[in-house]
PAZAPA-4460 file (N, C-alpha, C; in steps of 0.05 Angstrom, whole numbers, plus 32768, in hexadecimal, padded with zeros to 4 digits):
% residues 257
    n_x    n_y    n_z   ca_x   ca_y   ca_z    c_x    c_y    c_z   seq   type   mol
   6B51   83E9   7D01   6B42   83F3   7CE9   6B4C   83DF   7CD0     1      M     A
   6B66   83D4   7CD2   6B6F   83C3   7CBC   6B5E   83A8   7CBC     2      D     A
   6B57   839F   7CD2   6B43   8387   7CD4   6B28   838D   7CC8     3      L     A
   6B1E   83A3   7CCC   6B05   83AE   7CC1   6B06   83AD   7CA3     4      Y     A
   6B19   83BC   7C98   6B1C   83B8   7C79   6B1E   839E   7C6E     5      V     A
   6B2E   838D   7C7C   6B32   8371   7C72   6B1A   835E   7C78     6      L     A
   6B04   836B   7C85   6AEF   835A   7C8A   6AF2   8345   7C9F     7      G     A
   6B05   834B   7CB3   6B0A   8335   7CC8   6AFC   833B   7CE1     8      A     A
   6AEB   834C   7CE4   6ADE   8354   7CFB   6AC0   8347   7CFD     9      L     A
   6AB8   8341   7D15   6A9E   8335   7D16   6A8A   834E   7D13    10      D     A
   6A6F   8348   7D14   6A5C   835C   7D0E   6A5B   8372   7D22    11      K     A
   6A5E   836F   7D3B   6A5E   8382   7D52   6A76   8394   7D4E    12      A     A
   6A8E   8388   7D4B   6AA7   8398   7D47   6AA5   83AB   7D2F    13      E     A
   6A9A   839F   7D18   6A97   83AF   7CFE   6A88   83C8   7D04    14      A     A
   6A6D   83C1   7D11   6A5D   83D9   7D16   6A69   83EE   7D27    15      E     A
   6A79   83E5   7D3B   6A87   83F8   7D4B   6A99   840A   7D3A    16      D     A
   6AA8   83FD   7D26   6ABB   840B   7D17   6AAA   8422   7D07    17      V     A
   6A93   8419   7CFA   6A82   8428   7CE8   6A76   8441   7CF9    18      E     A
   6A6F   843B   7D12   6A64   844F   7D1F   6A79   8464   7D28    19      Q     A
   6A90   845C   7D2D   6AA7   846E   7D31   6AB1   847E   7D19    20      K     A
   6AAE   8472   7D02   6AB3   847E   7CE6   6A9E   8492   7CE2    21      A     A
   6A85   848E   7CE8   6A6F   84A3   7CE4   6A73   84BC   7CF6    22      A     A
   6A7F   84B4   7D0D   6A80   84C9   7D23   6A9D   84DA   7D1F    23      A     A
   6AAD   84CD   7D15   6AC8   84DE   7D13   6AD2   84DA   7CF3    24      Y     A
   6AD4   84F0   7CE7   6ADB   84F0   7CC9   6AF5   84E8   7CC6    25      P     A
   6B0A   84ED   7CDA   6B22   84E2   7CD5   6B25   84C6   7CD5    26      E     A
   6B16   84B6   7CE4   6B14   8498   7CE2   6B07   848E   7CC8    27      I     A
   6AF4   849A   7CBF   6AE9   8495   7CA5   6AFE   8499   7C8D    28      A     A
   6B0C   84AF   7C90   6B22   84B5   7C7C   6B37   849E   7C7E    29      E     A
   6B3E   8497   7C96   6B51   8482   7C98   6B4A   8468   7C8D    30      E     A
   6B31   8460   7C93   6B26   8448   7C87   6B25   8449   7C68    31      L     A
   6B1D   8460   7C5E   6B20   8463   7C3D   6B3B   8460   7C35    32      K     A
   6B4E   846B   7C45   6B69   8469   7C3A   6B75   844C   7C38    33      T     A
   6B6E   843D   7C51   6B75   8422   7C53   6B6A   8411   7C3C    34      L     A
   6B4F   8416   7C37   6B3E   8406   7C21   6B4F   840B   7C07    35      Q     A
   6B53   8425   7C01   6B62   842B   7BE7   6B7D   841F   7BE7    36      V     A
   6B8B   841E   7BFD   6BA6   8413   7BFD   6BA6   83F5   7BF9    37      S     A
   6B94   83E6   7C07   6B92   83CB   7C05   6B89   83BE   7BEC    38      I     A
   6B75   83D0   7BDE   6B6A   83C9   7BC3   6B81   83CD   7BB0    39      E     A
   6B8E   83E1   7BB3   6BA3   83E8   7B9E   6BBC   83D4   7BA2    40      G     A
   6BC1   83CB   7BBA   6BD7   83B7   7BBE   6BCF   839B   7BB2    41      F     A
   6BB4   8393   7BB8   6BAC   8379   7BAF   6BAD   8378   7B8E    42      A     A
   6BA3   838E   7B83   6BA1   8391   7B66   6BC0   8390   7B59    43      Q     A
   6BD2   839F   7B68   6BED   839F   7B5D   6BFA   8385   7B61    44      A     A
   6BF0   8374   7B75   6BFC   8357   7B77   6BEC   833F   7B6F    45      H     A
   6BD6   8348   7B5E   6BC4   8332   7B54   6BD6   831D   7B42    46      A     A
   6BD0   8305   7B47   6BE0   82F1   7B38   6BC8   82E0   7B29    47      V     A
   6BCE   82DA   7B13   6BBC   82C5   7B02   6BC4   82AB   7B09    48      I     A
   6BB1   8299   7B11   6BB8   827F   7B1A   6BC6   8270   7B02    49      P     A
   6BDD   825E   7B09   6BEE   8252   7AF4   6BDA   8241   7AE6    50      P     A
   6BE5   8239   7ACE   6BD6   8229   7ABA   6BD0   820C   7AC5    51      A     A
   6BE5   8203   7AD3   6BE7   81E8   7ADD   6BD2   81E5   7AF3    52      H     A
   6BCA   81FA   7B01   6BB3   81FA   7B18   6B9A   81F5   7B07    53      V     A
   6B94   8204   7AF2   6B7B   8203   7AE3   6B7A   81E6   7AD9    54      K     A
   6B8E   81DB   7ACD   6B8E   81C0   7ABF   6B88   81AB   7AD5    55      K     A
   6B97   81AC   7AEC   6B91   819B   7B00   6B74   819B   7B0B    56      K     A
   6B68   81B3   7B0E   6B4B   81B4   7B17   6B39   81A6   7B04    57      I     A
   6B3F   81AB   7AE9   6B2B   819F   7AD6   6B2D   8182   7AD4    58      F     A
   6B48   8177   7AD8   6B4B   815C   7AD7   6B3D   814D   7AEE    59      E     A
   6B3D   815C   7B07   6B2E   8151   7B1D   6B0F   8151   7B14    60      E     A
   6B07   8169   7B06   6AED   8169   7AFF   6AE0   8153   7AF0    61      I     A
   6AF3   814E   7AD8   6AEB   8137   7AC8   6AED   811D   7AD4    62      E     A
   6B00   8117   7AE7   6B02   80FF   7AF6   6AE9   80FB   7B07    63      K     A
   6ADF   8111   7B17   6AC6   810E   7B26   6AAF   810B   7B14    64      I     A
   6AAD   8118   7AFE   6A95   8114   7AED   6A94   80FB   7AE2    65      A     A
   6AAE   80EE   7ADA   6AAB   80D5   7ACE   6AA3   80BF   7AE3    66      S     A
   6AAD   80C3   7AFB   6AA6   80AD   7B0F   6A8A   80B0   7B18    67      E     A
   6A7F   80C7   7B17   6A63   80CC   7B1E   6A51   80C0   7B07    68      T     A
   6A5A   80C6   7AEE   6A4A   80BC   7ADB   6A49   809D   7ADA    69      Q     A
   6A5F   8092   7ADB   6A62   8073   7ADF   6A50   8067   7AF0    70      T     A
   6A51   8071   7B0A   6A42   8069   7B1F   6A21   806C   7B17    71      K     A
   6A1C   8081   7B0B   6A00   8088   7B06   69F5   8074   7AF3    72      S     A
   6A08   806D   7ADE   69FE   8059   7ACA   69FA   803A   7AD7    73      I     A
   6A0A   8035   7AE7   6A0A   8018   7AF2   69F6   8016   7B09    74      S     A
   69ED   802C   7B16   69DC   8029   7B2E   69C0   8032   7B26    75      I     A
   69BD   8049   7B1C   69A5   8056   7B16   69A4   8063   7AFA    76      A     A
   69A0   8056   7AE3   699F   8060   7AC9   698B   8079   7AC6    77      P     A
   6976   8077   7AD4   6963   808D   7AD0   6969   80A6   7ADC    78      R     A
   6980   80A7   7AED   6987   80C2   7AFA   699E   80CD   7AF1    79      K     A
   69A3   80CB   7AD6   69B9   80D8   7ACC   69BB   80F5   7AD1    80      N     A
   69A5   8102   7AC8   69A3   811F   7ACD   69A9   8129   7AEA    81      K     A
   699F   811C   7AFD   69A3   8121   7B17   69C2   811C   7B20    82      F     A
   69CE   8109   7B19   69E9   8100   7B1B   69FC   811A   7B0D    83      N     A
   69F2   8121   7AF8   6A01   8136   7AEA   6A00   8151   7AFA    84      L     A
   69E9   8155   7B06   69E7   816D   7B17   69F9   816A   7B2F    85      L     A
   69F9   8152   7B3C   6A0A   814F   7B54   6A29   8153   7B4B    86      V     A
   6A2E   8147   7B31   6A4B   814A   7B29   6A54   8166   7B23    87      A     A
   6A3F   8173   7B18   6A43   8190   7B14   6A46   819F   7B32    88      A     A
   6A37   8198   7B43   6A39   81A5   7B5C   6A56   81A3   7B67    89      S     A
   6A5D   8187   7B68   6A77   817F   7B73   6A8C   8191   7B64    90      I     A
   6A8A   8191   7B49   6A9C   81A1   7B36   6A9E   81BC   7B42    91      T     A
   6A8B   81CA   7B46   6A89   81E6   7B4F   6A95   81E9   7B6A    92      V     A
   6A91   81D5   7B7B   6A9C   81D5   7B96   6ABA   81D5   7B95    93      T     A
   6AC4   81C1   7B84   6AE2   81BB   7B81   6AF2   81D6   7B77    94      V     A
   6AE2   81E2   7B60   6AED   81F9   7B57   6AEE   820E   7B6C    95      I     A
   6AD7   8213   7B79   6AD5   8229   7B8C   6AE9   8224   7BA4    96      S     A
   6AEF   820C   7BAD   6AFF   8209   7BC3   6B1E   820E   7BBA    97      C     A
   6B23   8204   7BA1   6B3F   8207   7B97   6B43   8224   7B94    98      A     A
   6B31   8234   7B85   6B39   824F   7B7F   6B37   825F   7B9B    99      L     A
   6B26   8259   7BAB   6B25   8268   7BC4   6B40   8263   7BD5   100      S     A
   6B47   824B   7BD5   6B61   8246   7BE2   6B78   8253   7BD7   101      G     A
   6B78   8254   7BBC   6B8F   8261   7BAE   6B90   8281   7BB2   102      Y     A
   6B78   828D   7BAE   6B77   82AA   7BB3   6B79   82B2   7BCF   103      F     A
   6B70   82A2   7BE1   6B73   82A6   7BFD   6B93   82A6   7C06   104      W     A
   6BA1   8295   7BFB   6BBB   8292   7BFF   6BCA   82AC   7BF5   105      S     A
   6BC1   82B5   7BDD   6BCD   82CB   7BCF   6BC3   82E6   7BE1   106      K     A
   6BAD   82E6   7BE8   6BA5   82FD   7BFA   6BB3   8301   7C14   107      W     A
   6BB9   82E9   7C20   6BC7   82E9   7C38   6BE2   82F0   7C34   108      K     A
   6BEF   82E9   7C1F   6C09   82F4   7C19   6C0B   8312   7C15   109      N     A
   6BF4   831C   7C07   6BF5   8336   7C00   6BEF   8348   7C1A   110      A     A
   6BDE   833E   7C2D   6BDB   8349   7C45   6BF4   834A   7C55   111      E     A
   6C02   8336   7C56   6C1A   8336   7C64   6C2F   834A   7C58   112      G     A
   6C32   834D   7C40   6C44   835E   7C33   6C3A   837C   7C39   113      Q     A
   6C20   8380   7C3C   6C14   839B   7C43   6C1C   83A2   7C5F   114      L     A
   6C19   838E   7C6F   6C1F   8394   7C8D   6C40   8398   7C90   115      I     A
   6C50   838A   7C80   6C6D   838F   7C81   6C72   83AB   7C76   116      S     A
   6C66   83B4   7C61   6C69   83CF   7C57   6C61   83E4   7C6A   117      M     A
   6C4C   83E0   7C79   6C41   83F4   7C8D   6C57   83F4   7CA3   118      Q     A
   6C61   83DE   7CAB   6C74   83DE   7CC1   6C8E   83EB   7CB9   119      Q     A
   6C95   83E8   7CA1   6CAF   83F4   7C97   6CAC   8412   7C94   120      E     A
   6C92   841E   7C8C   6C8D   8437   7C8A   6C8E   8445   7CA6   121      N     A
   6C84   8435   7CB9   6C83   843F   7CD5   6CA3   8444   7CE0   122      Q     A
   6CB2   842F   7CDB   6CCC   8431   7CE2   6CDA   8447   7CD5   123      I     A
   6CD5   844B   7CBA   6CE2   845F   7CAB   6CD8   847B   7CB7   124      F     A
   6CC0   847F   7CBC   6CB7   8498   7CC9   6CC4   849D   7CE5   125      A     A
   6CC7   8489   7CF7   6CD5   8489   7D0F   6CF0   8494   7D0B   126      Q     A
   6D01   8487   7CF7   6D19   848E   7CF1   6D1D   84AC   7CE8   127      N     A
   6D0A   84B2   7CD6   6D0B   84CE   7CCD   6D05   84E2   7CE3   128      A     A
   6CF2   84DD   7CF2   6CEB   84EE   7D08   6D07   84F2   7D1D   129      N     A
   6D17   84DB   7D22   6D2C   84DC   7D30   6D41   84EF   7D27   130      Y     A
   6D46   84EA   7D09   6D59   84F9   7CFD   6D54   8517   7CFF   131      M     A
   6D38   851D   7CFA   6D2F   8539   7CFB   6D35   8545   7D18   132      I     A
   6D2E   8534   7D2C   6D32   853C   7D49   6D4E   8542   7D4D   133      D     A
   6D61   852E   7D43   6D80   8532   7D48   6D89   854A   7D3A   134      S     A
   6D7D   8552   7D20   6D88   8568   7D12   6D80   8580   7D1E   135      S     A
   6D68   8582   7D29   6D61   859A   7D38   6D70   859E   7D51   136      Q     A
   6D76   8589   7D5F   6D89   858B   7D76   6DA2   8596   7D71   137      L     A
   6DAE   858C   7D5B   6DC9   8595   7D52   6DC7   85B4   7D49   138      I     A
   6DB3   85BC   7D3A   6DAF   85D3   7D32   6DAA   85E9   7D4B   139      L     A
   6D9C   85DF   7D60   6D98   85EE   7D77   6DB1   85F2   7D85   140      Q     A
   6DC4   85DD   7D89   6DDB   85E1   7D95   6DEF   85F5   7D85   141      E     A
   6DEC   85F1   7D6A   6DFE   8603   7D5B   6DF6   8621   7D5E   142      K     A
   6DDC   8625   7D5F   6DD1   8642   7D65   6DDA   864A   7D80   143      N     A
   6DD8   863A   7D94   6DE3   8644   7DAD   6E00   864B   7DAC   144      Q     A
   6E0E   8638   7DA1   6E2D   863F   7D9F   6E31   8659   7D91   145      Y     A
   6E21   865D   7D7C   6E27   8675   7D6B   6E1D   8691   7D7C   146      F     A
   6E07   868B   7D8A   6DFF   86A3   7D9B   6E15   86A9   7DB2   147      T     A
   6E20   8696   7DBE   6E35   8698   7DD0   6E4E   86A4   7DC6   148      F     A
   6E57   8698   7DAE   6E71   86A4   7DA5   6E6C   86C3   7D9A   149      V     A
   6E57   86C9   7D90   6E53   86E4   7D86   6E4A   86F8   7D9C   150      T     A
   6E46   86ED   7DB3   6E3F   86FF   7DC8   6E54   8712   7DCF   151      D     A
   6E4D   872E   7DD3   6E61   8741   7DD5   6E6F   873B   7DF1   152      T     A
   6E65   872E   7E03   6E73   8729   7E1B   6E85   8711   7E19   153      A     A
   6E89   8705   7E05   6E97   86EB   7E01   6EB2   86F3   7DF3   154      T     A
   6EC8   86EC   7DFE   6EE2   86F5   7DF6   6EEE   86D8   7DEC   155      T     A
   6EFA   86DD   7DD2   6F0A   86C6   7DC5   6F26   86CA   7DCA   156      K     A
   6F33   86B3   7DD5   6F4C   86B3   7DDD   6F5A   869C   7DCB   157      V     A
   6F6D   86A5   7DBD   6F7E   8692   7DAA   6F95   8687   7DBA   158      I     A
   6F96   866E   7DBB   6FAD   865F   7DCE   6FBF   8651   7DB8   159      L     A
   6FD8   865C   7DB9   6FEB   8653   7DA3   7000   8642   7DB2   160      K     A
   700B   8630   7DA0   701E   861E   7DA9   7039   8626   7DB2   161      G     A
   7044   861A   7DCB   705C   8622   7DD5   7071   8611   7DC9   162      L     A
   708E   8613   7DD0   709F   8601   7DC4   709B   85E4   7DC6   163      P     A
   708E   85DB   7DDC   7086   85BE   7DE0   7074   85B4   7DC9   164      I     A
   7064   85C9   7DBF   7050   85BE   7DAA   7049   85D8   7D97   165      S     A
   705D   85DF   7D87   705C   85F7   7D79   7043   85FC   7D67   166      P     A
   703A   85E7   7D59   7027   85E9   7D47   7008   85E5   7D51   167      S     A
   7006   85E2   7D6D   6FEE   85DD   7D7A   6FDE   85F8   7D7B   168      S     A
   6FC5   85F7   7D79   6FB3   8610   7D79   6F97   8607   7D82   169      V     A
   6F8D   861C   7D94   6F72   8617   7D9E   6F66   8634   7DA4   170      A     A
   6F49   8633   7DA6   6F3C   864B   7DAF   6F2B   8648   7DC5   171      L     A
   6F2C   865C   7DD7   6F1B   865F   7DEE   6F09   8674   7DED   172      V     A
   6EEE   866E   7DF1   6EDC   8682   7DF1   6ED2   8687   7E10   173      F     A
   6ED4   869E   7E1B   6ECC   86A2   7E35   6EBA   86B9   7E39   174      W     A
   6EA3   86B5   7E45   6E8D   86CA   7E48   6E92   86D6   7E63   175      N     A
   6E97   86F2   7E63   6E9A   86FF   7E7C   6E81   86FF   7E8E   176      K     A
   6E69   86FD   7E80   6E50   86FE   7E90   6E48   86E5   7E9B   177      N     A
   6E47   86D2   7E8B   6E3C   86B7   7E90   6E52   86A7   7E9F   178      T     A
   6E6D   86AC   7E9B   6E83   86A1   7EA3   6E8A   8685   7E95   179      K     A
   6E7A   867D   7E80   6E7C   8666   7E71   6E96   8666   7E62   180      E     A
   6EA1   864D   7E5F   6EBA   864B   7E4F   6EB5   8633   7E3A   181      V     A
   6EBB   863A   7E21   6EB9   8627   7E0B   6ED5   8624   7DFE   182      F     A
   6EDF   860B   7DF8   6EF7   8607   7DEE   6EF7   85F9   7DD1   183      L     A
   6F02   8604   7DBC   6F00   85F8   7DA1   6F20   85F3   7D98   184      D     A
   6F28   85DA   7D9D   6F42   85D1   7D95   6F45   85CE   7D77   185      V     A
   6F58   85DC   7D6C   6F5E   85DB   7D51   6F75   85C4   7D4F   186      K     A
   6F8A   85C5   7D5E   6F9E   85B1   7D5A   6FAD   85AB   7D73   187      S     A
   6FAF   8591   7D7C   6FBF   858B   7D92   6FC9   856F   7D8D   188      L     A
   6FE1   8567   7D98   6FEB   854A   7D94   6FDB   853A   7DA2   189      P     A
   6FD6   8520   7D97   6FC8   850B   7DA6   6FD7   8505   7DC0   190      I     A
   6FCB   8506   7DD8   6FD9   8501   7DF1   6FE1   84E6   7DF4   191      P     A
   6FF5   84DE   7E03   6FFD   84C4   7E06   6FEA   84B4   7E1A   192      P     A
   6FEB   849B   7E1A   6FD6   848C   7E28   6FD8   8493   7E46   193      E     A
   6FC1   8496   7E54   6FC0   849F   7E6F   6FC6   84BE   7E74   194      G     A
   6FC7   84CC   7E5F   6FCA   84EA   7E62   6FB5   84F6   7E57   195      M     A
   6FAD   8510   7E5D   6F93   8521   7E54   6F9B   853D   7E56   196      Q     A
   6F8E   854B   7E43   6F92   856A   7E43   6F7F   8576   7E56   197      Y     A
   6F8C   858C   7E63   6F7B   859E   7E78   6F80   85BA   7E72   198      Q     A
   6F68   85C8   7E74   6F68   85E4   7E70   6F6B   85F4   7E8A   199      L     A
   6F78   8607   7E8A   6F7E   861A   7EA0   6F77   8637   7E9A   200      W     A
   6F6B   8645   7EAD   6F67   8660   7EAB   6F7B   866E   7EC0   201      A     A
   6F8C   8682   7EB6   6F9D   8693   7EC6   6F92   86AC   7ECF   202      L     A
   6F8F   86AD   7EEA   6F81   86C6   7EF5   6F96   86D1   7F07   203      D     A
   6FA2   86E6   7F01   6FB9   86F4   7F10   6FCD   86E0   7F16   204      N     A
   6FD5   86CF   7F03   6FEA   86BE   7F05   6FE3   86A5   7F13   205      G     A
   6FCC   86A3   7F1D   6FC2   8689   7F2A   6FB4   8677   7F17   206      V     A
   6FBB   865C   7F14   6FAE   864D   7F03   6F95   8642   7F0F   207      P     A
   6F7F   8641   7EFD   6F66   8637   7F05   6F5B   8622   7EF2   208      I     A
   6F54   860C   7F00   6F4D   85F4   7EEE   6F35   85F9   7EDE   209      D     A
   6F37   85F7   7EC4   6F1F   85F9   7EB4   6F13   85E2   7EA7   210      A     A
   6F22   85C8   7EB1   6F17   85B2   7EA8   6F28   85A0   7E93   211      G     A
   6F26   8585   7E92   6F33   8578   7E7E   6F21   8573   7E66   212      V     A
   6F2D   856D   7E4D   6F1F   8568   7E36   6F2B   8554   7E25   213      F     A
   6F1E   854B   7E10   6F27   8535   7E00   6F2A   853E   7DE3   214      D     A
   6F39   8530   7DD2   6F3D   853B   7DB8   6F27   852E   7DA4   215      L     A
   6F17   851E   7DAE   6F00   8514   7D9E   6EEE   8529   7D92   216      A     A
   6EEB   853F   7D9E   6EDA   8556   7D96   6EE8   856A   7D89   217      N     A
   6F00   8565   7D7F   6F13   8577   7D71   6F02   8585   7D59   218      T     A
   6F02   859E   7D5A   6EF2   85AE   7D45   6ED6   85B5   7D4E   219      G     A
   6ECD   85AE   7D67   6EB3   85B6   7D72   6EB8   85C3   7D8D   220      N     A
   6EA6   85D3   7D94   6EA6   85E3   7DAA   6EA2   85CF   7DC2   221      L     A
   6EB3   85CE   7DD7   6EAF   85C1   7DF1   6EAC   85D0   7E07   222      Q     A
   6E95   85CC   7E16   6E92   85DD   7E2E   6EA1   85D2   7E46   223      K     A
   6EB0   85E6   7E53   6EC4   85DD   7E69   6EB5   85EB   7E83   224      L     A
   6EC7   85ED   7E97   6EBF   85FB   7EB1   6EBD   8618   7EAB   225      K     A
   6EAA   8623   7EBA   6EA5   8640   7EBB   6EBE   864B   7EC9   226      S     A
   6EC5   8665   7EC2   6EDA   8674   7ECE   6ED3   8690   7ED4   227      I     A
   6ED5   869A   7EED   6ECC   86B3   7EF7   6EDE   86C8   7EEA   228      N     A
   6EF8   86C4   7EEA   6F0B   86DB   7EE2   6F25   86CE   7ED5   229      S     A
   6F2E   86DB   7EC0   6F49   86CC   7EB5   6F54   86E3   7EA4   230      A     A
   6F71   86E3   7EA3   6F7F   86F2   7E8E   6F8C   86E2   7E79   231      Q     A
   6F8B   86C9   7E7C   6F99   86B7   7E6B   6F8D   869A   7E6D   232      A     A
   6F91   868B   7E58   6F88   866E   7E59   6FA1   865E   7E4E   233      F     A
   6FA4   8644   7E59   6FB9   8634   7E52   6FAE   8617   7E54   234      A     A
   6FBF   8606   7E44   6FB8   85E7   7E41   6FD0   85DA   7E49   235      V     A
   6FCF   85C6   7E5D   6FE5   85B4   7E66   6FDD   8599   7E5F   236      T     A
   6FF1   8587   7E5E   6FEC   856B   7E5B   6FF1   855E   7E78   237      L     A
   6FDB   8551   7E80   6FDC   8548   7E9C   6FD4   852A   7E9C   238      E     A
   6FD6   851C   7EB1   6FCE   8501   7EB6   6FAE   8501   7EB1   239      K     A
   6FA5   84E9   7EA8   6F88   84E5   7EA1   6F76   84EE   7EB9   240      D     A
   6F66   8500   7EB3   6F55   850B   7ECB   6F58   8524   7ED4   241      G     A
   6F71   8531   7ECD   6F78   854A   7ED4   6F8C   854A   7EEC   242      G     A
   6F95   8565   7EF3   6FA4   8567   7F09   6F9D   8580   7F19   243      S     A
   6FA0   8581   7F35   6F96   859B   7F44   6FA8   85B0   7F3D   244      P     A
   6FC0   85AE   7F32   6FD3   85C3   7F2D   6FE1   85BC   7F11   245      S     A
   6FE5   85D1   7EFD   6FF1   85CB   7EE4   700F   85C2   7EE3   246      P     A
   7015   85B2   7ED4   7031   85AB   7ECF   703C   85BE   7EBC   247      T     A
   704C   85D0   7EC9   7052   85E9   7EB8   7064   85E1   7E9D   248      M     A
   7076   85CB   7EA1   7087   85C4   7E8B   7075   85B3   7E75   249      E     A
   705D   85B0   7E79   704B   85A2   7E67   7037   85B6   7E5A   250      M     A
   703A   85D1   7E5B   7027   85E3   7E4F   702D   85E2   7E30   251      I     A
   701A   85D9   7E23   701C   85D7   7E06   7011   85EF   7DF7   252      H     A
   6FFD   85FE   7E01   6FF0   8618   7DF2   6FEB   862B   7E09   253      I     A
   6FEC   8645   7E00   6FE8   8659   7E12   6FDD   8673   7E03   254      L     A
   6FCB   8680   7E13   6FC0   8697   7E04   6FB9   86AD   7E19   255      G     A
   6FBD   86C8   7E14   6FB3   86DC   7E27   6F9A   86EC   7E1D   256      A     A
   6F8B   86F2   7E2E   6F73   8703   7E26   6F7B   8722   7E20   257      I     A
***
């Protein structure tokens, strides 16, 4: 449709666009919007030709007229009027070509700027949609966490620091019905290189692996392995990737249900 508004289509293509515009009101409205946008853009960027361009054109006119008149006098004195008409015709041609070239250049520049603006608007719209989708996804996750935490079947367990790490704190949310476990780390020391924290559920004194976790998500709920039954939860510091059994002397935090 941009090419139609700019007059760049052949007759058959233009008629096809006009037929579609007559059949579909939304296409006609889009054509009208494009025409208004392009006219407004062209008016806003209209530029008066510089004075030196005008001066140069008239100098060429005078030069051509002078040469034409001189030749007319020396060759055919009785044809002065005809020669003047020829000179005038040439003058009009020169002016038309110069002005056409000048305004065509300006129009192409304006067209290029308009296309650039349309592309920028499209990119902006895509970025805005991405931000909206991301925000909706985050909000959906927050709502799911809130629903899980406030569920009457969910138990909150406070894990407090032991002598090895007295200021450490974390929260465990365990749902007895869904068996899901979420961890919210409030404070834990940064582990040494090659070490990682691991959560354990204690069921009748037997430790059950609930998964390893990182501190990068401190302050956010992290979903770990589901646990069928537990009376307490604990966190130990193990080798990177976790351990099949807890290192008892490396228990940092512990909490009973």
